[in-house]
KEKE-3310 file (N, C-alpha, C; in steps of 0.2 Angstrom, whole numbers, plus 5000, padded with zeros to 4 digits):
npx = (5651:5644:5653:5651:5638:5639:5647:5638:5629:5636:5638:5626:5622:5631:5627:5615:5619:5626:5615:5607:5616:5617:5603:5603:5613:5607:5595:5602:5608:5597:5592:5603:5602:5590:5593:5603:5596:5588:5597:5603:5592:5590:5603:5601:5591:5598:5608:5600:5595:5607:5612:5602:5604:5616:5614:5605:5615:5624:5615:5612:5625:5628:5617:5622:5634:5629:5621:5632:5639:5628:5627:5640:5638:5627:5633:5643:5634:5627:5638:5640:5627:5627:5637:5631:5620:5626:5631:5618:5613:5621:5618:5605:5605:5611:5601:5590:5595:5594:5581:5575:5580:5574:5561:5560:5562:5551:5540:5542:5540:5527:5520:5523:5516:5502:5501:5502:5491:5481:5483:5481:5468:5462:5466:5460:5446:5446:5450:5439:5429:5434:5433:5420:5416:5424:5418:5405:5409:5414:5403:5396:5405:5404:5391:5392:5401:5394:5384:5392:5398:5386:5382:5394:5393:5381:5385:5395:5387:5378:5388:5393:5382:5380:5392:5390:5378:5383:5393:5384:5377:5387:5391:5379:5377:5388:5385:5373:5378:5386:5378:5366:5355:5363:5364:5362:5374:5374:5364:5362:5350:5341:5336:5328:5342:5352:5361:5358:5363:5356:5359:5358:5362:5368:5378:5391:5391:5403:5409:5399:5400:5413:5411:5403:5413:5422:5414:5415:5408:5398:5391:5373:5369:5355:5345:5333:5315:5308:5318:5321:5308:5309:5320:5316:5307:5313:5320:5317:5326:5340:5357:5363:5373:5377:5384:5391:5404:5418:5416:5411:5395:5391:5382:5388:5389:5395:5402:5409:5402:5391:5376:5362:5349:5334:5333:5327:5323:5316:5302:5308:5321:5338:5343:5353:5370:5379:5376:5381:5379:5368:5353:5340:5323:5306:5299:5307:5324:5336:5347:5360:5369:5385:5391:5381:5373:5366:5356:5362:5363:5370:5376:5379)
npy = (5568:5571:5565:5552:5550:5552:5541:5531:5533:5530:5517:5512:5514:5506:5493:5493:5491:5479:5471:5472:5466:5454:5449:5449:5440:5429:5427:5424:5412:5404:5403:5397:5385:5380:5378:5369:5358:5355:5352:5341:5332:5330:5325:5312:5307:5306:5297:5286:5284:5281:5270:5261:5262:5256:5243:5239:5241:5230:5219:5220:5219:5205:5199:5203:5196:5183:5183:5184:5172:5164:5168:5164:5150:5149:5153:5143:5132:5136:5136:5122:5118:5123:5116:5103:5106:5108:5095:5088:5094:5089:5075:5076:5079:5068:5058:5063:5060:5046:5045:5048:5038:5027:5031:5029:5015:5012:5015:5006:4994:4996:4995:4981:4976:4980:4971:4959:4960:4959:4945:4939:4942:4934:4922:4921:4921:4908:4900:4903:4896:4883:4881:4881:4869:4861:4862:4856:4843:4840:4840:4829:4819:4819:4815:4802:4796:4796:4787:4776:4774:4771:4759:4751:4750:4743:4732:4727:4724:4714:4705:4702:4696:4686:4678:4675:4667:4657:4652:4647:4638:4629:4624:4619:4609:4601:4597:4590:4580:4573:4570:4565:4552:4548:4544:4554:4559:4552:4561:4571:4580:4576:4585:4588:4587:4589:4589:4593:4601:4604:4613:4610:4618:4634:4647:4660:4669:4667:4656:4647:4645:4640:4627:4621:4620:4612:4600:4598:4605:4621:4636:4638:4641:4650:4645:4645:4647:4636:4630:4639:4639:4626:4627:4636:4629:4624:4632:4647:4657:4657:4655:4659:4657:4671:4687:4704:4705:4704:4713:4727:4735:4728:4713:4696:4679:4664:4657:4667:4674:4688:4694:4693:4702:4706:4697:4688:4697:4702:4714:4730:4727:4725:4735:4741:4748:4742:4728:4714:4701:4688:4681:4669:4670:4665:4676:4680:4686:4693:4706:4705:4706:4700:4693:4688:4673:4660:4647:4637:4632:4620:4616:4604)
npz = (5186:5175:5167:5171:5167:5154:5151:5155:5145:5134:5137:5136:5123:5117:5123:5117:5104:5105:5109:5097:5088:5094:5093:5079:5076:5082:5075:5063:5067:5070:5057:5051:5059:5055:5041:5043:5049:5038:5028:5035:5035:5021:5019:5026:5018:5006:5010:5013:5000:4994:5000:4996:4982:4981:4986:4975:4965:4968:4967:4953:4949:4953:4945:4933:4932:4933:4921:4912:4914:4909:4896:4891:4892:4884:4872:4870:4869:4858:4848:4849:4844:4832:4825:4826:4818:4806:4804:4804:4792:4783:4784:4781:4768:4763:4767:4759:4746:4747:4750:4737:4730:4736:4733:4720:4719:4727:4718:4709:4716:4719:4707:4705:4717:4713:4702:4709:4718:4709:4705:4717:4721:4711:4715:4727:4724:4718:4729:4738:4730:4731:4745:4747:4740:4748:4761:4758:4754:4767:4775:4769:4771:4786:4788:4782:4791:4803:4799:4797:4810:4817:4810:4813:4827:4828:4821:4830:4841:4836:4833:4846:4852:4843:4846:4859:4858:4850:4859:4869:4862:4858:4871:4875:4865:4868:4881:4879:4870:4879:4890:4886:4889:4899:4916:4931:4944:4961:4972:4963:4952:4938:4924:4909:4899:4907:4923:4940:4955:4970:4984:5002:5012:5017:5009:5005:4990:4982:4989:4987:4973:4972:4978:4969:4958:4964:4964:4950:4942:4939:4946:4942:4925:4918:4905:4900:4901:4906:4913:4923:4930:4934:4944:4953:4962:4973:4983:4992:4989:4979:4974:4958:4943:4940:4939:4942:4946:4940:4930:4932:4931:4920:4918:4920:4915:4923:4914:4906:4897:4892:4899:4889:4882:4892:4903:4918:4928:4944:4947:4947:4949:4943:4957:4965:4967:4975:4976:4969:4965:4960:4965:4963:4964:4968:4962:4952:4946:4958:4962:4974:4990:4989:5000:5007:5014:5006:4998:4985:4967:4957:4941:4928)
capx = (5644:5643:5657:5648:5632:5642:5649:5632:5626:5640:5637:5619:5622:5635:5623:5610:5622:5627:5609:5605:5620:5615:5597:5604:5616:5602:5591:5606:5609:5590:5592:5608:5599:5585:5596:5607:5591:5585:5603:5603:5586:5592:5609:5599:5588:5603:5611:5596:5595:5614:5612:5597:5607:5622:5611:5603:5621:5626:5611:5614:5632:5627:5614:5627:5639:5625:5620:5638:5640:5623:5629:5645:5636:5623:5638:5645:5628:5626:5643:5638:5621:5629:5641:5626:5616:5630:5631:5612:5612:5624:5614:5598:5606:5612:5594:5586:5597:5592:5574:5574:5581:5568:5554:5560:5561:5544:5536:5543:5536:5519:5518:5523:5510:5496:5500:5501:5485:5476:5483:5478:5460:5460:5467:5455:5440:5447:5450:5432:5425:5436:5431:5413:5416:5427:5412:5400:5412:5415:5396:5394:5409:5402:5385:5394:5405:5389:5381:5397:5398:5380:5383:5399:5390:5376:5388:5398:5381:5376:5394:5393:5376:5382:5397:5387:5374:5387:5396:5379:5375:5392:5390:5373:5378:5393:5382:5368:5381:5389:5373:5360:5355:5368:5361:5366:5377:5370:5363:5360:5344:5340:5331:5330:5348:5357:5361:5358:5364:5353:5362:5354:5365:5369:5385:5391:5391:5410:5410:5395:5403:5419:5408:5401:5419:5424:5410:5416:5402:5398:5384:5369:5367:5348:5345:5326:5309:5307:5324:5319:5303:5311:5324:5313:5303:5317:5321:5314:5332:5345:5362:5364:5380:5377:5386:5395:5411:5423:5415:5406:5391:5388:5381:5391:5388:5401:5406:5412:5397:5387:5369:5359:5342:5332:5334:5321:5323:5310:5301:5312:5328:5343:5342:5359:5376:5383:5374:5385:5378:5361:5349:5334:5317:5299:5297:5312:5330:5337:5354:5360:5376:5388:5393:5375:5373:5360:5356:5364:5362:5376:5374:5385)
capy = (5566:5571:5559:5545:5550:5550:5534:5527:5534:5526:5510:5510:5513:5499:5488:5492:5489:5472:5468:5472:5461:5447:5447:5448:5433:5424:5426:5420:5405:5400:5401:5391:5379:5377:5375:5363:5353:5353:5348:5334:5327:5328:5320:5306:5304:5304:5291:5280:5282:5279:5263:5257:5261:5252:5236:5238:5240:5224:5214:5221:5216:5198:5197:5204:5190:5177:5183:5183:5165:5160:5170:5160:5144:5149:5153:5136:5128:5139:5133:5115:5117:5125:5110:5098:5108:5106:5088:5086:5096:5084:5069:5077:5079:5061:5055:5065:5056:5039:5045:5048:5031:5023:5033:5026:5008:5011:5016:4999:4989:4998:4992:4974:4975:4980:4965:4953:4961:4956:4938:4937:4942:4929:4916:4921:4918:4901:4898:4903:4891:4877:4881:4879:4862:4857:4862:4852:4836:4838:4838:4822:4814:4818:4810:4795:4794:4795:4781:4771:4773:4767:4752:4748:4748:4738:4726:4724:4721:4708:4700:4700:4692:4680:4675:4672:4662:4652:4648:4643:4632:4624:4621:4614:4603:4597:4594:4586:4574:4569:4568:4562:4545:4547:4546:4559:4556:4552:4568:4576:4579:4576:4589:4588:4583:4592:4587:4599:4599:4609:4613:4609:4622:4641:4650:4666:4667:4664:4649:4642:4643:4635:4621:4618:4619:4606:4595:4597:4609:4628:4639:4636:4646:4649:4646:4644:4648:4630:4628:4644:4636:4620:4628:4640:4625:4621:4636:4654:4661:4652:4658:4657:4659:4678:4693:4709:4706:4705:4718:4732:4738:4723:4706:4691:4672:4661:4655:4672:4677:4693:4693:4696:4703:4708:4692:4687:4701:4704:4720:4735:4724:4726:4741:4743:4747:4738:4721:4712:4694:4687:4676:4667:4669:4664:4682:4682:4687:4699:4707:4704:4707:4693:4690:4685:4666:4658:4641:4638:4627:4619:4613:4601)
capz = (5186:5168:5164:5172:5163:5147:5150:5155:5139:5129:5138:5134:5116:5116:5125:5112:5098:5106:5108:5090:5085:5097:5089:5072:5076:5084:5069:5058:5070:5068:5050:5050:5062:5050:5035:5045:5049:5031:5025:5038:5032:5014:5019:5028:5012:5001:5013:5012:4993:4992:5002:4991:4975:4982:4986:4968:4961:4970:4964:4946:4947:4953:4939:4927:4932:4931:4914:4908:4914:4905:4889:4889:4891:4878:4866:4869:4866:4851:4844:4848:4840:4825:4823:4825:4812:4800:4803:4802:4786:4778:4785:4778:4761:4761:4767:4753:4741:4748:4749:4730:4727:4738:4730:4713:4721:4729:4713:4705:4720:4719:4701:4706:4721:4710:4699:4714:4721:4704:4705:4724:4720:4707:4719:4733:4721:4717:4736:4740:4727:4734:4752:4747:4739:4754:4766:4755:4755:4774:4777:4766:4775:4793:4787:4781:4797:4807:4797:4798:4817:4819:4807:4817:4833:4827:4819:4836:4845:4833:4834:4853:4853:4839:4849:4865:4856:4848:4864:4872:4857:4859:4877:4875:4861:4872:4887:4876:4868:4885:4895:4884:4891:4905:4923:4936:4950:4967:4975:4958:4949:4931:4921:4902:4898:4912:4930:4944:4962:4974:4991:5008:5017:5014:5009:5001:4982:4980:4992:4983:4966:4973:4980:4962:4955:4968:4961:4943:4939:4941:4947:4936:4920:4916:4898:4897:4906:4909:4918:4928:4934:4938:4949:4959:4966:4978:4989:4990:4987:4977:4970:4951:4941:4936:4944:4939:4950:4936:4925:4936:4927:4915:4921:4916:4917:4925:4908:4903:4892:4895:4899:4883:4883:4898:4908:4921:4934:4947:4946:4950:4949:4949:4960:4970:4965:4980:4976:4963:4964:4958:4967:4960:4969:4965:4958:4947:4949:4962:4964:4981:4992:4988:5006:5010:5014:5003:4995:4978:4962:4952:4934:4924)
cpx = (5642:5647:5654:5642:5634:5644:5643:5629:5629:5639:5630:5619:5626:5631:5617:5612:5623:5621:5606:5609:5618:5608:5598:5608:5611:5597:5595:5607:5602:5590:5596:5605:5594:5588:5600:5602:5589:5591:5603:5598:5588:5598:5606:5595:5593:5607:5607:5596:5602:5614:5608:5600:5613:5619:5609:5609:5623:5622:5612:5620:5631:5623:5618:5631:5635:5624:5626:5639:5635:5625:5635:5643:5632:5628:5641:5640:5627:5631:5642:5633:5623:5633:5636:5621:5619:5630:5624:5610:5615:5620:5608:5599:5607:5605:5590:5588:5594:5584:5572:5575:5576:5562:5554:5559:5553:5539:5536:5539:5529:5516:5517:5517:5504:5495:5499:5494:5479:5476:5480:5471:5458:5460:5462:5448:5440:5446:5443:5428:5427:5434:5424:5412:5419:5421:5407:5403:5413:5408:5394:5399:5407:5396:5387:5398:5400:5386:5386:5398:5392:5380:5388:5396:5385:5379:5392:5393:5379:5382:5394:5387:5377:5387:5394:5382:5378:5390:5390:5377:5380:5392:5384:5374:5383:5389:5377:5372:5384:5384:5367:5360:5359:5365:5365:5369:5372:5369:5361:5354:5344:5335:5333:5336:5353:5355:5362:5359:5361:5355:5356:5357:5366:5376:5385:5392:5398:5411:5405:5397:5409:5416:5406:5407:5422:5421:5411:5411:5403:5391:5380:5368:5360:5348:5338:5321:5308:5312:5323:5314:5305:5315:5321:5308:5307:5318:5318:5320:5338:5351:5362:5371:5380:5379:5390:5402:5416:5422:5409:5402:5388:5388:5384:5390:5395:5405:5409:5408:5393:5380:5366:5352:5340:5332:5327:5321:5316:5308:5305:5319:5332:5342:5347:5365:5381:5381:5376:5383:5370:5358:5343:5329:5311:5297:5302:5319:5331:5344:5354:5368:5379:5390:5387:5375:5366:5361:5359:5363:5368:5373:5380:5382)
cpy = (5565:5566:5552:5545:5548:5543:5529:5527:5530:5518:5507:5509:5507:5493:5487:5489:5481:5468:5467:5466:5454:5445:5445:5441:5427:5422:5422:5413:5401:5398:5396:5385:5375:5374:5369:5357:5350:5349:5341:5329:5325:5323:5313:5303:5302:5298:5285:5278:5279:5271:5258:5256:5256:5244:5234:5237:5233:5218:5214:5218:5208:5195:5197:5198:5184:5177:5182:5176:5161:5162:5165:5153:5143:5149:5147:5132:5130:5136:5126:5114:5118:5119:5104:5099:5106:5099:5085:5088:5091:5077:5070:5077:5072:5057:5057:5061:5049:5039:5045:5041:5027:5025:5029:5018:5007:5011:5009:4994:4990:4994:4984:4972:4975:4973:4959:4954:4958:4948:4936:4937:4936:4922:4915:4919:4911:4897:4897:4897:4884:4876:4879:4872:4858:4856:4857:4844:4835:4836:4831:4817:4813:4814:4803:4792:4792:4788:4775:4769:4769:4760:4748:4746:4743:4731:4723:4721:4714:4703:4697:4695:4685:4675:4671:4666:4656:4648:4644:4637:4627:4620:4616:4608:4598:4593:4589:4579:4570:4567:4565:4554:4543:4549:4551:4555:4556:4559:4573:4575:4580:4581:4590:4584:4585:4589:4593:4597:4605:4608:4613:4614:4629:4643:4656:4664:4664:4657:4644:4640:4639:4628:4617:4616:4612:4600:4594:4600:4617:4630:4639:4643:4645:4650:4646:4646:4642:4628:4633:4641:4630:4622:4632:4636:4622:4625:4643:4659:4657:4656:4655:4660:4666:4683:4698:4710:4708:4711:4723:4735:4734:4716:4701:4684:4669:4658:4660:4676:4682:4691:4697:4696:4706:4704:4691:4690:4702:4711:4725:4733:4725:4734:4744:4743:4743:4730:4718:4705:4693:4680:4675:4666:4667:4669:4684:4683:4693:4700:4708:4705:4700:4690:4687:4677:4664:4651:4642:4632:4626:4615:4610:4599)
cpz = (5178:5164:5165:5168:5156:5146:5150:5148:5133:5130:5136:5127:5114:5117:5119:5105:5099:5106:5101:5087:5087:5093:5082:5071:5078:5078:5064:5060:5069:5061:5048:5053:5057:5044:5037:5046:5043:5028:5028:5036:5025:5014:5021:5022:5007:5003:5012:5004:4991:4994:4998:4985:4976:4982:4979:4964:4962:4967:4956:4944:4948:4947:4933:4926:4930:4924:4909:4908:4909:4898:4887:4888:4885:4871:4865:4866:4859:4846:4843:4843:4832:4821:4821:4819:4806:4798:4800:4794:4781:4778:4781:4770:4758:4761:4761:4747:4741:4747:4741:4727:4729:4735:4723:4714:4723:4723:4709:4709:4720:4713:4702:4711:4718:4706:4703:4717:4716:4704:4712:4724:4716:4711:4725:4730:4720:4724:4739:4737:4730:4741:4752:4745:4744:4759:4764:4756:4762:4777:4775:4770:4782:4793:4786:4787:4802:4806:4798:4805:4819:4816:4811:4823:4833:4825:4826:4841:4843:4834:4841:4854:4849:4843:4856:4863:4853:4853:4868:4868:4858:4865:4878:4871:4865:4877:4884:4874:4874:4890:4893:4885:4897:4911:4927:4941:4956:4970:4970:4955:4942:4929:4914:4901:4903:4919:4934:4952:4966:4981:4996:5013:5013:5014:5005:4994:4980:4983:4989:4977:4967:4975:4973:4958:4958:4965:4954:4939:4940:4943:4941:4931:4917:4909:4895:4903:4910:4914:4924:4933:4937:4944:4955:4963:4972:4984:4987:4988:4985:4973:4964:4949:4937:4941:4939:4943:4945:4931:4928:4931:4921:4919:4916:4919:4919:4920:4904:4898:4896:4895:4893:4884:4890:4904:4912:4928:4937:4946:4950:4951:4943:4951:4965:4966:4969:4980:4969:4961:4963:4961:4963:4965:4965:4961:4953:4950:4953:4963:4972:4983:4992:4994:5010:5009:5011:5000:4988:4974:4958:4946:4931:4917)
residu = (MET:GLN:ASP:ILE:GLN:ALA:LYS:CYS:GLY:ASN:LEU:THR:ASN:GLN:TRP:SER:GLN:VAL:GLN:SER:SER:TYR:ASN:SER:LEU:ALA:ALA:GLU:ARG:ASP:GLN:LEU:GLN:SER:SER:TYR:ASN:SER:LEU:THR:ALA:GLU:ARG:ASP:GLN:LEU:GLN:SER:SER:TYR:ASN:SER:LEU:THR:ALA:GLU:ARG:ASP:GLN:LEU:GLN:SER:SER:TYR:ASN:SER:LEU:THR:ALA:GLU:ARG:ASP:GLN:LEU:GLN:SER:SER:TYR:ASN:SER:LEU:THR:GLU:GLU:ARG:ASP:GLN:LEU:GLN:SER:SER:TYR:ASN:SER:VAL:THR:ALA:GLU:LYS:ASP:GLN:LEU:GLN:THR:ARG:ASN:ASN:SER:LEU:THR:ALA:GLU:ARG:ASP:GLN:LEU:GLN:THR:ARG:TYR:ASN:SER:LEU:THR:ALA:GLU:ARG:ASP:GLN:LEU:GLN:THR:ARG:TYR:ASN:SER:LEU:THR:ALA:GLU:ARG:ASP:GLN:LEU:GLN:THR:ARG:TYR:ASN:SER:LEU:THR:ALA:GLN:ARG:ASP:GLN:LEU:GLN:THR:ARG:TYR:ASN:SER:LEU:THR:ALA:GLN:ARG:ASP:GLN:LEU:GLN:THR:ARG:TYR:ASN:SER:LEU:ILE:GLY:LYS:PRO:CYS:ARG:PRO:GLY:TRP:ILE:LYS:PHE:ASN:ILE:SER:CYS:TYR:TYR:ILE:SER:THR:GLU:THR:LYS:GLU:TRP:LEU:LYS:SER:ARG:GLN:ASP:CYS:ARG:ASP:LYS:GLY:ALA:ASP:LEU:VAL:ILE:VAL:ASN:SER:LYS:GLU:GLU:GLN:ASN:PHE:LEU:ILE:GLY:PHE:HIS:ASP:GLY:THR:TRP:ILE:GLY:LEU:SER:ASN:ILE:PRO:THR:VAL:GLY:ARG:TRP:MET:TRP:VAL:ASP:GLY:THR:PHE:LEU:VAL:GLY:ALA:GLY:SER:TRP:SER:LYS:GLY:GLU:PRO:ASN:SER:ALA:ASN:GLU:ASP:CYS:VAL:GLU:MET:THR:PRO:ASN:GLY:TRP:ASN:ASP:HIS:THR:CYS:SER:THR:SER:LEU:PHE:TRP:ALA:CYS:LYS:GLU)
# end
């Protein structure tokens, strides 16, 4: 019994020792677990830092490689620029020498220019004086030209009137010489020294004139107020030898002479651009459409 109690005491002591060791080991385990956890956290932080540093190193390596390439390019460009600088320096020295030569020539040309400027100013003054005289002479010439043109127009008008009057005089003289004392043909009427045929039918102006030509005469050319009064006693409307058919805008007799003066137009006549032939009425002359059928008067 005592042995069993002794053994139990020993076991109890042993259990106490084991329990104490266990507790001590458990405490150490907890400390180690805490240290392990701390080390694990530090390892993870170090791993993260390592990864970050590795990425930065790779970026820096790439940047380094890029900078190295740029440096090499810049070195090449530097060498090229150095050669260009040396060439430009040589060109600069050459240009400087040329500039000095040009400066000398420029000074010489400046002196010549000043002399030419003085001569130019003198010539300009002379030119201005000549221009003034030229303008004065031009004004005188223009005035003389205007007077010359006016006198030329007056001369032409007088020449035209002279030619017309001369032609009328010659015709009258011829008729007077041939008809004075000569009786008219049957069917013709004597007035002063001329013979007249007064139609008893009507025709257009051109056909009326052709009838007069067929009779060896032409449509009447009215030369006087007395002749006008003689002819208006036969019909109210009679074709006479005046029209503007060959010369639109100017009235011409059948003998080729233009109407001179105001004529014997009725009031307000002529009044139409489309009426190119002339009839004689008791009130005076009237421009009429040439295709109208009227009586007519021939004169030889």
